[in-house]
N, C-alpha and C positions, 0 to 999 in steps of 0.2 A: 523637213525642219532641220536647221542647223544645229549640230551638237559641238559644244565646247569642252575642251579636255586640258587638263593640266596634270603635272607630274609631281610627286612628292614621295622621296625615299624609294624610287622605282615603282610606285604604285600608281596606276592611272585612275583619276578622279573624273567622272563625268559631271558636268555642270547642267543643271537645269536651265531652260531657255530664260534669259533675263536675269541670270545670276553671275557673279563674277567668279573666276577661279578662287581668288583669295577667299571669298565669302564661303565657298564650298569647302576649302581645306579647313577653315577655322570651325566649321559646323562638324566636320568628321573629327578634328582634333578634340574638340569639346566632348563629343560622344565617346572618344577612345578613353580620354581622361577620366570620365564619369565612370566608365566600367573598370578601368584600373583601380580608381579609388575604392570602388565597391569591393572587388575581390580581396583588396589589400586591407580591408577593414579589420581592426583587431577582433571584432566580434566572430569573424568567420574563422580566424586563427583558433580562438577559444572554442568555437564550434566543433572544429576538426579534432581538437583534443578531447572533447567531450565524446565524439564518435568512436575514438579508440577505446575510451573506458566503456562506452556501450557495448561494443563487440567484445571486450574482455569479458564482461560480466554474463553477456547471453551465451557466449562459448562455454564458460564454466557451468551454466545452468544445462545447456544441451548435453554436456559430457555426463552430468549427474542423472538426468532423464534416461540416457541410454543404459547406463549401468544398472539402473533400478528395473527397467523394463526386462533385463535379463534375469531377474529374481522372481518374475511373476509366477504363482501357482499355475500349472498347466490348465487345470480345470476351470478355476474361478476368475483366473487373470489378476486376482487380488495380491497386494503386496504384504510379505510378512513384516512384523515389527523389526525383527532382527534376522537378518539374512544369513548371519554367521552361526547361528545355532544349528543343532542337528535337524534334519528335515522333518523328523517325527515330532519335533517341538515347535515347528514353524506355526505361528499364531498371527491372525488378523485381529486387531481391536479397532473398533471405530473411533475410540478416544486417543489413539496413537497414530497408526498407520493412515486411518480415515482421516483424522483431524489435521495432522501435521505434516504429512508426505504427499498423499494423493492430490490435495487441492493445488499444490504448487507445481506438481507434474502436469496437472491439466493445463495450468496456465503457461508453463513452459511450452508444452506441445502446441497450444492454441498460437503462439508466436513462431516456433521453429519447425513445426511439422503439422500442418493443418490436417492431412490425411490421418495421422495418428490421433489428433484431437477429435476428429469427427468418427473414427472408427474405434480404434481399441479403447480410447478413454471413455467413450460412451458404452462400449460393451462392458467396461469394469463398472459403471454406475449401474447397468441392468443387473449384473451378477451380484453387486453389493446389496441390491434390493432382494434378488432372488435367493441368495444363499445366506444372508446375515439377518434377515428380518425374522422376528419370532413373535412378535405381538402387535398388531396393527402394523404401524410403520415404524417401530422402535426396534433398533438393531441389537446384535449381541456379538460377543467375541466367537471366533471361528477357528478351530483346529483344522488345518488343511487335510492332514492325512486321514484322520478318523472322521473328518466332516462333522465333528462334534460341535454343537452350539451351546453357549452359556445361556444364562437366564437374560431376560430383557434388561438392557442397561440404559437407565435415564442418564447416567454419567457420560456413557458413551455417545447418547443422542445430543446431550448438551454441548459436549466438546466438539463433535463432528459438525454440529451446526455453527457454533461460534467461531472456532479456529478454522474450519475448513469450507463449509458451503457459503458462509458469510464472505469470506475473501474472494471466492469465485463470482459470487453475485455482485460484490462491490466493483469489480472490474468488467464483467461481462454482461451484467443485468440479468434478465429473466430467461435463463436457460433451463433445461431439465434440472440442473442442480438446485436452482431456486424452488421448484415445485417439491423436490424431495425434502427440502428444508421446511417448507411450509407444513407439510402434513406430519412429518416426524415431530416437529415441534409442538403441533397441536396435540397429538396423540400422547406425547409425553407429559404435557401439562394437564390433560384430562386424567392422567393417572398419577399426578404428584401425590406422594404419600405422607407429607408431614403437615400435622395439624397445627393451626396457629388462630389467633383471634381475627386474622385478616382473610383466611381461607386456606386452602390446600397449597403448600409450597413445594418445590422439586426436592429440597434438602434442608439440612441444618447448617451447612457451611457456607461461607461467603463466596468460595469458588463456583459451586454449581449454580447458586441462586444468581450469582452474577454473571455466569455464562448465559443462563435463559434469558436474563433481564436485558443484556445486549442484543440478543436475537429478537426478543419479543418488540423492542422499541423499533427497530428496523421493519419488522413484518407489519406493526400496526400502521406504519405510513405506507408501505408498499402495497398492502392489501386492502386497507380500509375495512379490515374484518374487526368488529368491535371486541371480539374475544381477546385478540392478541394485545390491545390496550388495557383491558380489564385485567389480564393476567399480569402485565408489566406492573400496573398500578398496585396489584396485591402484593407482589414482591417488594416494590418501593415503599408502600405503607409499612410494611412489616418492619423494614429497616430504619425508616426515618421516625417512626413512632414508637418503636420498642428496642430495636438492637442498638442504634447509635446512642439514644438517651442512656441506655444501660451500660454502655462500654465507653463512658468518658468522651462521647462524641464521634468515635470513630468505629468501623464495623469489626466486631469481634470475628475471628475465624470461625469458631464453633458456637452456635447459640441454641440453647434448649427452649423452645417455644412453649413447652409445657411448664417448665420451672421458671421461665423468664430470666435466665441467667446464661452466662457463657464464659469462655476463656477470656484471658486479658492479652490476647496475641493480635497485634495488627501486622499482618503480613502484606508487605509491599513489592513482592516479586510474583511471578505467576504461581498459581495455586494459593491465591489470596487477594490480590488486588482486583480481581475481576468485579468485585461489588463496587469499588470506588468508580470505576469506569461506567459501570451500568448505571449508577445513580446519576452521575453527571450527565449521561445521555438522556435519561428519563426526564431530567430537569430541563433540559433543552427543548424537549418536545412539549412538556407542560407550559414553560415559558412562551413558547411559540403560540400554543393554544390559548394563553392567557387565563389559565384556570385557577382556581382558589388553590389547588394543590400547588402551583408554582409559588404562589406567596407563602405558602406554609412550608414548603421545602427550602426555600432559599436560605433562611437563616441556619437551618440544620446542614445543608450541604456546605454553606460557607464555614462553619464551625469544623466540619470534617476536613476540608481542605486546608484550613488554617493550621490545624494541629498537624496534619501530614507535613506541610511545609517546615513547620517548626521542628520537626523530627529530624530534618535533614542535616547532612554535614555542612561545613561552611562553604563548600562549593555548590551546595543545593542538591547534591546526589542523595539518593534515598538508601537506607539500610534495608536488608532483606526482611528483617523483623524487629519491632520494637515493642515495648511494653505499653499498653494502650493508656495507662494512667500516667506514668512518668515520661514516656516517649523516649526512654533511654533505650539503646539498642541490645536486644537480647540474641541477635546473630549480626555480628559486625560487618558481614560481607556486604558489598554494595550491590543493589539490584541492578541487573542488567535490564529490567523492565522500567526503569524510571521514567522513561518518555511515555509509557502507558498512562501512568498517574498524572504526569504533567500535561498530558493531552486533555485529561479531565480538568485540570486547573485552567487550561487556556480555553476550553469550551465554557466554562463558567465566566471567565472574562468576556467572551464573545456575547453571552446572554445578559451580563450585568453592566458591562462597562467598567468595572472597578479595575483600575490599572495595576494595582498591587499584584493581581494574578499573572498579567502579562509580563510584569517586571520580574516575577519569581522565574517564569519560563525563560526570559532572556538571560537571567544571571547563570542558570545552569547551562545554557548553550555557550555562553562566553567563557566558562571555566573548562570545557571540555578538553582543551589541549593539555591540560595537567595529566590526562588519563589516557596517553598514548601507550599501546601495548600493555594495557591493563588486564590482569588475570580476573575477568568478570565472573568466570564460573569454573572453578577448580574441578578437574576431572582426571580420572585414571586414563580416559580414551584420548587425552591431548596429544596432538601431532607434534607440537613444538613445546618442550618443556618450558614452564613459567608463563606460557600464555593461556592456560587453561582450554576449555572446550570451545570449538568455533561457534557453538550455539549461543554462548555469552556475548560474543562479537555480533552474531546475527541479531540478536534481540535489542542489544545496545544501539547498534547502526540504525535499526529500524526506528527505535525510539527517537533518535536525532533527527531522522529524515522527516517523521511526521511533523515535528516542531520546525525545523528549517523551512518546510513548506510554506508555514505561516509567519514565521520571524525569520527572514534570511540574514542571520548573524554570521559574518565572514569566518570567525573562529570555528564555528559549527561545520561549515562545508569543508574547511581544511582539515578538521578532524575525521569527518566522514571518508573523505578522500584517502587519508593516510590509514585508517583502520580497515578501509575496504581491502586495500592491498595486503593487510595482514590476513584478514579471513581468506580471501581468494588463494593466498600463498599456502593455505592449509590443504587444499584439495590435492589428492594423489592423482597420478596420471591416468589411473582407471576410472576416475570420476567420483569415486567415494572420498569421504572425509574420515568419518569415525564408524561407518557401517551400521548405522541404525536409523530408525524412523524420523528422528529429529533432523536428518539431512534435507527434508522438505524445507525447514526454515533457512537453510544456505540459499536455496533457490528463491525463496520468498524475497529475502533482503537483496540478492543480486538482482532481481527483477525491479525491485522498488529503486535500486540504484541506476539500472540502466534507463528506466523511464525518466528518473530525474535528469539524466545526461541527455537525453534526447528532447526533453521538455514534453513528453507524452507522444511525440510522433514516433511511428514504428512501421517498419515493413509490414505488408500483409503476410508475407512468408519470408522470415529471415534465413539467409544462407550463410554459410561460413564466409568471412572476409567483408561482410556487409558492415559499414559504419554509418549510424545516423546520430549527429550531435547537433544540439540546438542551444541557442542563447536568447534569451527573451529580455527585451528592453520595452517596458510599457505593453502596449498592445501589438508590438511588432517581434516577430520570431526570425531570428538568422538561423537558417538551416543548412547544415552540411551533409550531403549524401555521398558515400563512396561505395560503389558496387560495380559489378562487371558489366551491368546493362541497366536500362531504365527499369524502375521497380514500382510497385504501387505501394504509396505511402498513406497511412491512416493517421488522422489527427484526432486528439481527444476532445472530449465534451464535458460538460458540466454534469458528471455522473451523479453527484450527491442530489441534484435536482431531477434529472431526467429518470435515473434509475430508482432512486431511493425516496424521492418526494420530500427531502429535507428543505427547509426554507433557507439554511445557510449551511456552508461547508465546515461543519463542525469536525474537530479532531475525533477520529474513531478508530478504535483498535480493529486490525485487519483491513483497513482501507488500502486503497492505492491513491496517493495523493495526487492531486490535479495541478499540472504546471501551465502550459499554454493550451488553452482550451478555445474551441471555436463555438459560436452560437449557430444553431442550425439555420436560422432564418435571416442571417446577416451575410452580405456580400463580402468576399476577400480577394485581395489582389494576390496573385502567386506568380512570381517572375524569377528567371534564373538571373543571378548576378552579373554573368558574363554577357547576357543578351536581354537586357530589360525591355526592350521593345517587344518581346514575345510573351508578355504577360497574359495570364488568363484571369478572369474574373469569375469566381465560382461561389456557390453557396456553402455555408458551413456544413449543411448536410451532405453535400457532395465530398467535402474533405474528410468528413467523418467516415463514409462509406470507402473512401480511398481513391487517390488520383494518380496516375502514372507520372513519375518524375525521373528525369534524367540524373545521372550522377553530376555532382558539382555543388555550387553554393546557391542558395535560394533565399528570397525574402518573402515573408507571409505577413499581410497586415489587412485590416479592414478596408474595404473599397474607398471610404470616405476619406482617407488620407491621401495627400498628394504622392505621387510616385517618387520613390527615394532617388532614383536615377536622376529624375528632373530637378529634385532639390539639389542634388550633388553638383550637377552641371552648371546650374545657377551661380554656384560659389566658385567655379573655376575662373580665374582672372582672364 
């Protein structure tokens, strides 16, 4: 069979039988222009920039992980609250090191060092159960040198569950950490010491009762164990029917359930706002179940949130503490946990459709640029004078990230980007920031930021130099991968549905927001921008498990969409 050849720019082009050299040349030109148009798309430029920020954040997390591993107690492998103290005073507490440090080192190791995650991190969990458990599954404080244990701590169990094990479960699902949380929470609730008209409660304060409420709502859905829902309702009823009506519609910090009276303090930072978050989450569950409680709770929750919003400054930010009756600030510092409370506001909007609550969230996000380099948390430990503790930045950026995920206000993204640079700059070369257990919050927020920049896609095993950046437009993801060799990339899923059994993706404290998620039973096109003909069609479940991808620019979209390269080629003159 005769072959026909033509030449263009020194390249030999073979013509199929029956085609003209001109037609062959034009076909090749169209394909070349289509690929060039793809790789030059502004989405890929943004994705590559996001990849740089992903690498910067993950590198910082890895440095902190490594330095904290060097402080582990040789026998138990557990980590002290304060590694700068005399060794004789090294203390592990479940409400500090367990709640705020350990979980985010677990999640860092899962990304950056799978061997460490499956090995030493799991050994730490075994030893935490072995050496700190004092009564059933309830933990206690542990002095390393003397091996002396304190009394069983319901506070330790509540904080360890809500701030620690929930965070791991929100991202990884049903791991051994989930089962530790289930039994510890059940045993703690069975020993709840505070009498009330509604049954035994964990505490008299809004912090610990709110801790348990946030955990119980999740466990009620994850386990379908009726005890967890009954316990959650016990706490919810006590606040909706007694505490809130007795404190001008908001939760008092301390409430005497025997005398039916409390203080007038509405605390809107951590160590106080936990009940606001818990009540909103419980209401979302009751609303989904369409129960009489949902109808009873709704006006009470609405009044609580209305009064909290009313107490804010003109930019919508919340004070650390206000008088429950007058709503005047008794502590004029601004709460770095403002987004935890506004997450509750947004969840209420999702349940009720009342747009004034959405408007309140958008307002505070739009005003954030006024608060660049703000001293959220004055501290003697601060690395840069005038900026306060890194922990204030970590919590405030976390706050904004939860809400930006639902309402992508441009001002909020610009603020998150600028303030992350402030927080990351506080890390010292050795990995530490301020040498205390709260540094786990640094890694928490850095991981939140990294996954926002990658749109939830991540390498199965991150190595230094790897960059993964994503830009989502509708149901299409533009993904940039920079690595020394092909690497396995895992995509995110609707964890609120698959792991937690929530009907909707409500804003939740200690969540990891979902960005670009794939459905397990949907087909997706996965193709390199430089060679669109090499596309793969894979199930979402395969993308979640991980797929080998070469360095470069990629497009991921549902299989039902027309290939982007073809769309582009059709527009070439």
